[in-house]
C-alpha positions in Angstrom: 0.1 0.3 -0.5 1.2 3.0 -0.9 2.2 5.8 1.9 1.8 9.4 1.9 2.1 11.9 4.6 -0.5 14.9 5.3 0.1 17.9 7.8 3.3 15.2 8.5 1.3 12.5 9.5 3.1 9.2 7.5 -1.0 7.5 6.6 -1.5 5.3 3.4 -5.4 6.9 3.2 -4.9 9.0 0.2 -8.3 10.5 0.8 -8.2 14.7 0.6 -11.7 17.2 1.7 -14.2 17.4 -0.4 -13.4 21.3 0.4 -9.8 21.6 0.6 -9.5 24.8 -1.6 -6.6 22.9 -3.1 -9.0 20.3 -5.2 -11.8 22.7 -5.1 -10.7 26.3 -6.9 -6.8 25.2 -7.3 -5.4 27.4 -4.6 -2.4 25.7 -3.0 0.9 25.1 -4.7 3.5 21.9 -5.4 7.0 21.5 -6.3 8.2 18.0 -7.8 11.6 17.1 -6.3 14.1 14.3 -7.6 15.6 11.3 -5.1 18.9 10.0 -5.9 19.4 7.0 -3.5 15.8 7.9 -1.3 17.6 11.5 -0.4 16.1 15.0 -2.2 18.3 16.8 -4.5 18.1 20.5 -4.3 15.6 20.6 -1.9 16.5 24.6 -0.1 15.7 25.6 -4.4 12.7 23.9 -4.8 11.4 25.0 -1.0 12.8 28.3 -1.4 10.7 28.6 -4.7 7.9 27.0 -3.0 8.4 30.3 -0.3 8.6 33.2 -3.0 4.8 31.4 -4.6 3.2 31.1 -1.3 4.7 35.1 -0.1 3.1 36.2 -4.3 -0.5 34.7 -3.0 -0.7 35.1 0.9 -0.7 31.2 2.2 1.6 31.2 5.2 3.2 27.9 4.5 2.5 24.9 6.8 5.8 22.7 6.9 10.0 24.6 6.2 12.7 22.6 5.1 13.8 20.4 8.0 10.0 18.4 8.3 10.1 17.8 4.9 14.0 16.5 4.3 12.7 14.2 7.1 9.2 13.3 5.6 10.8 12.8 2.3 12.9 10.5 4.2 10.7 8.0 5.9 8.8 7.8 2.9 11.4 7.0 0.6 12.0 4.3 3.3 8.6 2.8 3.8 7.4 2.9 -0.2 11.1 1.7 -0.7 12.3 4.7 -3.2 15.9 4.2 -3.8 15.2 6.4 -7.2 13.0 8.5 -7.1 10.3 11.6 -7.2 8.9 13.2 -4.3 6.0 15.9 -4.8 4.7 18.2 -2.0 2.1 19.5 -2.4 0.8 22.9 0.0 -2.3 24.4 -0.1 -4.8 26.8 1.3 -6.7 24.3 3.0 -10.5 23.8 3.9 -12.3 26.4 3.5 -16.2 28.2 2.0 -17.5 27.7 -0.3 -16.5 30.5 -2.9 -13.5 32.4 -4.6 -12.8 34.2 -1.6 -10.1 33.1 1.2 -11.3 34.7 4.1 -12.0 32.3 6.7 -9.5 29.4 6.0 -8.2 28.3 8.6 -5.3 26.6 8.3 -2.9 25.8 5.0 -2.3 22.1 4.8 0.5 19.8 3.1 0.4 16.7 1.3 3.8 14.7 0.2 4.1 12.1 -1.6 6.9 9.8 -2.3 7.1 7.5 -5.9 9.7 5.2 -7.4 11.1 6.7 -11.4 12.9 5.8 -14.3 14.9 8.0 -16.3 13.4 7.5 -20.2 17.0 6.6 -20.9 16.1 5.6 -23.9 14.1 8.5 -25.1 17.5 10.6 -24.6 19.4 8.1 -26.7 16.5 8.1 -29.4 17.3 12.2 -29.8 15.0 13.3 -27.2 12.1 15.1 -27.6 9.8 16.0 -30.1 8.0 19.3 -30.0 5.1 21.3 -31.1 4.0 24.6 -30.5 1.3 25.5 -28.6 -1.6 27.0 -30.1 -2.7 29.0 -26.9 -0.2 31.9 -26.4 0.7 32.7 -22.5 1.2 36.4 -21.0 4.3 37.3 -19.0 2.1 39.6 -16.6 0.2 36.8 -15.7 1.6 36.5 -11.9 0.2 32.4 -12.2 3.2 32.2 -14.9 5.9 32.6 -12.3 4.9 30.2 -9.5 4.2 26.2 -9.4 0.2 26.4 -9.3 -1.5 23.7 -8.6 -3.8 25.7 -11.4 -2.1 24.2 -14.1 -5.2 23.7 -17.2 -3.5 25.6 -19.5 -0.3 23.1 -19.6 -2.7 20.7 -19.2 -4.0 21.8 -22.5 -1.1 22.5 -24.3 0.0 19.7 -23.5 -2.4 17.2 -24.0 -2.6 19.2 -27.7 1.3 18.2 -28.2 1.3 14.3 -27.0 -2.8 13.4 -29.6 0.2 14.5 -32.7 2.6 12.2 -31.7 4.9 14.8 -29.8 6.5 14.7 -26.5 6.2 18.4 -25.2 4.4 21.3 -26.6 7.0 24.9 -26.6 4.7 28.1 -26.0 5.3 31.4 -27.0 3.8 34.6 -25.8 1.5 37.1 -26.9 4.6 39.3 -28.4 5.9 35.6 -30.1 8.7 35.6 -28.1 9.9 32.1 -27.1 8.6 31.1 -23.3 8.8 27.4 -22.5 7.8 24.2 -22.7 4.9 22.7 -20.7 6.8 20.9 -17.8 10.5 22.3 -18.7 12.7 25.4 -19.5 14.6 25.4 -23.3 18.2 25.8 -24.2 19.8 26.4 -27.2 23.6 26.5 -28.8 24.3 28.9 -31.5 27.5 29.6 -32.5 28.8 27.8 -29.5 26.6 30.2 -27.3 24.3 29.0 -24.7 21.0 31.1 -25.1 17.8 30.1 -23.0 14.2 33.4 -22.6 14.6 35.3 -19.8 12.6 35.3 -16.3 10.7 38.4 -18.1 8.8 35.9 -20.8 6.8 34.4 -17.8 8.8 31.6 -17.2 9.3 29.5 -14.6 12.5 29.9 -12.3 13.2 26.6 -12.6 15.9 24.8 -10.1 17.3 22.8 -13.0 17.8 25.6 -14.9 19.1 27.9 -12.8 21.9 25.2 -12.3 22.7 24.3 -15.8 23.3 28.1 -15.9 25.8 27.4 -13.5 27.2 24.6 -14.8 27.9 26.4 -17.3 29.4 29.3 -16.7 32.3 26.8 -14.8 32.4 24.5 -18.3 33.6 28.2 -19.6 30.2 28.4 -21.8 28.5 31.5 -22.5 25.1 32.2 -21.3 22.6 34.8 -22.9 19.1 34.4 -21.2 17.0 37.4 -23.4 13.6 37.4 -25.1 14.0 35.5 -28.7 12.0 34.9 -31.7 11.0 31.5 -33.6 13.7 32.5 -35.9 17.0 32.3 -33.5 15.7 28.5 -32.5 16.2 27.8 -36.2 19.1 29.2 -36.5 20.3 26.8 -34.1 22.8 23.9 -33.7 21.8 22.0 -30.9 18.6 22.2 -28.3 17.9 21.0 -24.6 15.1 20.6 -21.9 15.6 20.8 -18.5 13.5 20.2 -15.6 14.3 18.2 -12.1 13.3 14.6 -13.5 14.3 14.5 -17.0 17.7 16.6 -15.9 18.5 17.7 -19.6 17.0 16.0 -22.1 18.0 16.7 -26.0 15.1 18.0 -28.2 15.7 16.3 -31.5 13.0 18.2 -33.6 10.4 21.7 -33.6 7.4 21.8 -35.2 8.9 18.7 -37.5 11.3 21.3 -40.4 13.6 22.6 -37.1 15.9 19.3 -36.6 18.8 19.2 -34.6 18.7 15.1 -34.6 21.0 13.5 -31.8 22.0 15.4 -28.9 24.5 17.7 -29.6 28.2 18.5 -28.1 27.3 20.9 -25.5 24.1 18.7 -24.9 26.4 16.1 -23.6 28.8 18.3 -21.8 26.4 19.3 -19.7 24.8 16.3 -18.8 27.8 14.9 -17.7 28.7 18.4 -15.8 25.3 17.7 -14.6 25.1 14.3 -13.6 28.5 14.6 -11.3 26.4 16.4 -9.0 23.8 13.4 -7.8 
């Protein structure tokens, strides 16, 4: 039986209160945390990002990094997880009907830990096939910069791509600038320079994205964050996606006509450097 943690208690009772605001109106945040050897990787960075999101939506965090670390360790043992993924979800908690959160008593937190198998075959075969999302994003939307449990826009974009045989969907802003994939950030290489959309493009400040930028600097690679059009991506020699679970995943094609093939030399170089951190 799968065990989870609810408000600090290990249990196999997976029920969520029907009036929990995370369930009823998507009033909450989450973090997806990779586990190596049953231990959380870069937990501090994930908790820091969740804290920023909580401040933005006016939610008082019900748990801190130390308690989450202990809970992940307990769950990993209880569920026999070594290489896995933990998901921390914090909601406003059970509350009254309606959109206003006034009268909600206390935030709740939920934690799960499950096995995760790296998509190595996909990486070896060349990586992700990407299509453009038919939906534009608004960089001024405050939810674009946090990991909100309100993710229907990303669900719709991902489903669009997957139903057409792709792995991911690439979002553009209303001004046609490249933003991000739905579950990951995007990088590409042009003339030996690493490029990625800036935070001004309404992207999530990815934990792995930040680590890759730091690794690139150590490797002597220049990284330029900016506002880019599809024509900029079309002129690249290689591209890859990053998130906490896939780490660094090559991108094989975008829209079918931008063809990168298999992982390029800089992608492989950064992947090797990232693996050494684990």
